[in-house]
C-alpha positions in Angstrom: 80.9 160.1 253.7 80.2 160.4 257.7 77.0 161.1 259.2 76.6 162.1 262.8 73.9 159.8 264.3 73.6 161.7 267.8 76.5 162.9 270.2 79.2 161.2 269.7 78.0 158.5 267.3 79.4 158.9 263.4 78.0 156.4 260.7 80.5 156.2 257.8 79.4 155.1 254.5 81.4 153.8 251.8 84.2 151.3 253.0 82.4 148.4 252.1 79.6 148.2 254.8 78.3 151.0 257.7 80.4 152.0 260.2 79.8 152.8 263.4 82.6 155.3 265.1 82.1 156.8 269.0 84.7 159.6 269.9 86.1 159.0 273.8 89.2 161.2 275.4 91.3 158.7 274.7 90.4 157.3 271.7 87.9 155.9 269.3 85.6 153.1 269.4 84.8 151.3 266.2 82.5 148.9 265.1 83.5 147.4 262.1 86.5 148.5 259.8 85.4 148.0 256.1 88.1 146.3 253.1 91.1 146.6 253.8 91.9 148.6 250.1 89.5 151.3 251.9 91.1 151.1 255.4 93.5 153.9 255.5 91.2 156.5 253.9 88.2 155.1 256.4 91.1 155.8 259.0 91.7 158.9 258.0 87.6 159.9 257.6 86.8 158.6 261.3 90.4 160.9 262.3 88.8 164.0 261.6 85.2 163.0 262.5 86.1 162.0 265.9 88.8 164.5 266.9 90.7 160.9 267.5 94.1 160.0 266.7 93.4 156.6 267.3 91.5 153.9 267.3 91.1 152.4 270.9 88.5 149.3 270.5 87.1 147.6 267.4 83.9 145.8 267.0 84.0 143.0 264.2 80.6 142.2 263.4 81.5 138.4 261.7 84.8 137.9 259.9 83.6 138.4 256.5 86.4 140.7 254.5 84.4 143.9 255.1 84.2 143.8 258.4 87.8 143.0 258.8 90.3 145.4 256.6 91.3 147.2 259.1 91.9 144.7 261.8 95.5 144.3 260.8 96.7 148.3 260.9 94.5 149.1 264.3 95.9 145.3 265.6 99.4 146.8 265.1 98.1 150.5 266.4 97.5 147.9 269.9 93.9 148.2 269.8 91.8 145.8 271.3 89.4 143.8 268.4 86.4 142.3 270.0 84.9 139.2 268.1 82.4 135.9 268.4 85.3 133.2 269.4 84.4 131.9 265.8 85.3 134.7 264.2 88.8 134.5 265.9 89.0 130.6 264.7 88.1 131.9 261.1 90.4 135.0 260.9 93.0 132.5 261.9 93.4 130.2 259.0 92.1 130.2 255.5 88.3 130.2 254.7 85.9 129.7 251.5 82.7 131.4 251.7 79.7 131.9 249.3 80.4 136.2 249.9 83.6 135.5 248.1 85.5 132.9 245.4 88.2 131.2 246.5 90.2 131.3 249.7 90.5 134.6 252.7 93.0 134.7 255.4 94.7 134.0 257.9 95.3 137.2 259.2 98.1 138.5 260.7 98.1 137.4 264.2 98.1 141.0 265.3 94.9 141.6 263.3 92.9 138.7 265.2 90.4 139.3 268.2 91.8 140.2 271.5 88.7 139.4 273.3 85.4 137.1 272.1 82.2 135.9 273.3 80.3 132.6 272.8 77.6 134.6 274.1 77.6 137.9 275.2 79.4 140.8 276.9 79.6 144.0 278.2 82.0 146.8 278.4 82.1 151.5 279.4 83.8 153.3 276.4 83.0 157.0 276.9 80.5 157.2 279.2 78.3 154.8 276.9 77.4 151.2 278.0 78.3 148.9 275.2 76.6 145.7 275.4 76.4 142.8 272.5 75.3 139.2 272.1 75.7 136.3 270.0 73.3 136.1 267.0 73.1 132.3 266.3 73.4 130.7 262.2 71.8 133.9 261.3 74.3 135.7 258.8 77.6 133.5 259.4 78.2 130.9 262.2 80.0 134.4 264.3 77.4 137.4 264.6 77.7 140.0 266.9 75.1 142.8 267.4 76.4 145.7 269.2 74.0 147.9 271.2 74.1 151.1 272.5 71.3 151.7 275.0 72.4 155.9 276.2 72.2 156.4 272.9 68.8 154.1 271.0 71.2 152.3 268.8 72.0 149.1 268.1 74.6 147.8 264.9 73.0 144.4 263.7 75.7 143.3 261.0 75.2 141.2 258.1 71.4 139.4 259.2 70.0 142.6 258.7 69.0 144.4 255.6 67.2 147.3 254.9 68.1 147.7 250.8 68.2 144.0 249.4 68.4 140.7 250.5 70.7 139.6 252.5 73.2 136.8 252.6 72.8 133.6 254.0 76.4 132.0 254.3 74.7 128.2 254.6 78.4 126.9 253.8 79.6 128.3 257.0 76.8 127.3 258.8 74.0 130.7 258.5 70.5 129.5 257.5 66.9 130.4 257.1 65.5 130.2 260.7 68.5 131.0 261.8 68.1 134.7 260.2 64.4 134.2 261.2 66.0 133.8 265.6 68.2 136.7 265.0 65.0 139.0 263.8 63.3 138.0 266.9 66.6 138.6 269.3 66.9 142.2 267.9 63.2 143.1 267.9 63.2 141.3 271.9 66.1 144.7 272.5 64.9 147.1 270.5 62.5 150.3 271.9 60.0 152.0 269.2 62.4 154.9 268.6 65.7 152.7 268.4 67.6 152.7 265.2 68.8 149.9 263.5 72.2 150.1 262.0 72.5 147.2 259.1 75.7 146.0 257.6 74.7 147.7 254.2 72.1 150.4 253.3 70.0 153.1 255.1 68.9 152.6 258.6 65.5 151.7 260.2 63.8 151.2 263.3 62.2 148.4 265.4 58.9 148.7 263.6 60.5 148.0 260.2 62.5 146.0 261.9 58.8 144.0 262.4 58.5 143.7 259.4 61.2 142.0 257.9 61.0 140.0 260.6 57.1 139.0 259.5 58.3 138.7 256.2 61.2 136.2 256.6 58.8 134.2 258.9 56.4 133.3 256.6 59.2 132.8 254.0 60.7 130.1 256.8 56.9 128.7 256.6 56.4 128.7 252.5 60.1 126.8 251.5 60.1 124.2 254.3 56.8 123.2 252.9 58.2 123.6 249.4 60.8 120.9 251.2 58.0 119.0 252.2 56.7 118.7 248.6 60.3 117.2 246.8 60.7 121.2 245.6 64.4 121.9 243.9 65.5 124.8 244.1 64.7 126.2 240.9 60.7 124.6 241.7 61.3 127.4 244.9 62.6 130.6 242.3 59.4 129.9 240.0 56.6 130.1 243.1 58.0 133.5 242.9 57.2 133.5 247.0 58.3 137.2 247.6 57.3 138.8 245.0 55.6 141.3 246.2 58.4 142.2 248.2 60.6 142.0 244.5 59.7 146.1 244.1 61.8 146.8 247.2 64.6 144.3 247.5 65.0 143.7 243.9 65.7 139.8 242.9 65.1 137.1 245.5 66.5 134.4 243.1 70.1 133.9 245.3 68.2 134.8 248.3 65.5 132.3 247.7 68.6 130.1 246.8 70.7 130.0 249.5 67.6 130.0 251.7 67.3 126.4 250.3 70.6 125.0 250.7 70.6 126.2 254.4 67.1 124.7 254.7 68.7 121.4 252.7 72.0 121.1 255.3 69.2 122.0 258.8 66.7 118.8 258.5 67.8 116.6 256.0 69.9 113.6 257.4 72.9 112.9 256.7 
C-alpha cells in the first residue's frame, strides 16, 4: 500500500516495516527496505509511485531483517547505503537477537552500508535537506533517525511505536533508559506540525510523541523501584505498571520482561 505524505514523499505499508520514499530526478531515496521476501514487490511499488527506475540512496534505521531486506539488491545496483557504523558491523557477521530465532547474516559485501556515522550526518536529495543522527541504545545499539525538515517528517525507526509496545533488543545493547532518551532527542527535533514515522503502525505527531515519552519515563522510574525491591520479572508483570495503557497497546508482559532484562544489564554489577 502506498500513501502520499507530501509532494515527492510516499509511505509504503506491508513490506515488514514502514518504508519512506522520496522521488528524485536521478532515482529515489528509501528509508528502510522491508524483509528480503518482500523486496521485489516493494521496489516495484516504489518505481510505480515515484516514477524512478532505480533507488540511488538507501537508509537503514537499524540492522534488523525487516529494515535491511533490500540491501543486497540495491547494493548490487550501486545504491549508496547509509547507516550507523554498528549496523554495518552487525550486517557483516552472523548475529543473534530477541527479534528472531537463531542467527541472521551476514549480508554479502554489496549489501552492507557504504557510508556510516557514529553521531550525525547530512545530505541533500532532490532539493531536500536530509539530517540523520544516532539514538543510542534505544531499540538496538545502532538506531538512526532520519529527518526531512522542509517536509516536517521524521523517520524514527524502531524506538517509536504507535500501536504496540516497542521491542528492546537487550541482547544487543538496547535498554529502557535508552528508549526514554531517544524520545527526548526526537522531541527536541520535532515541531508541533511534525509527523513522526515509526517502524510500524500509523504516523504520530509531536503531542503524541510527548505523551509516549512521559509514559516511558514514568515506567522507567517504576521499574527501577521494582529492581531496588528485589523483584523478578514476574513480580514486575504482576504489578501491572502499564495497566492504564493496555487497552491502547495490548498486553505489555513481553515489554516489561524485556525492560527488566535491560535494566539488569544496565545497572547490576558484573
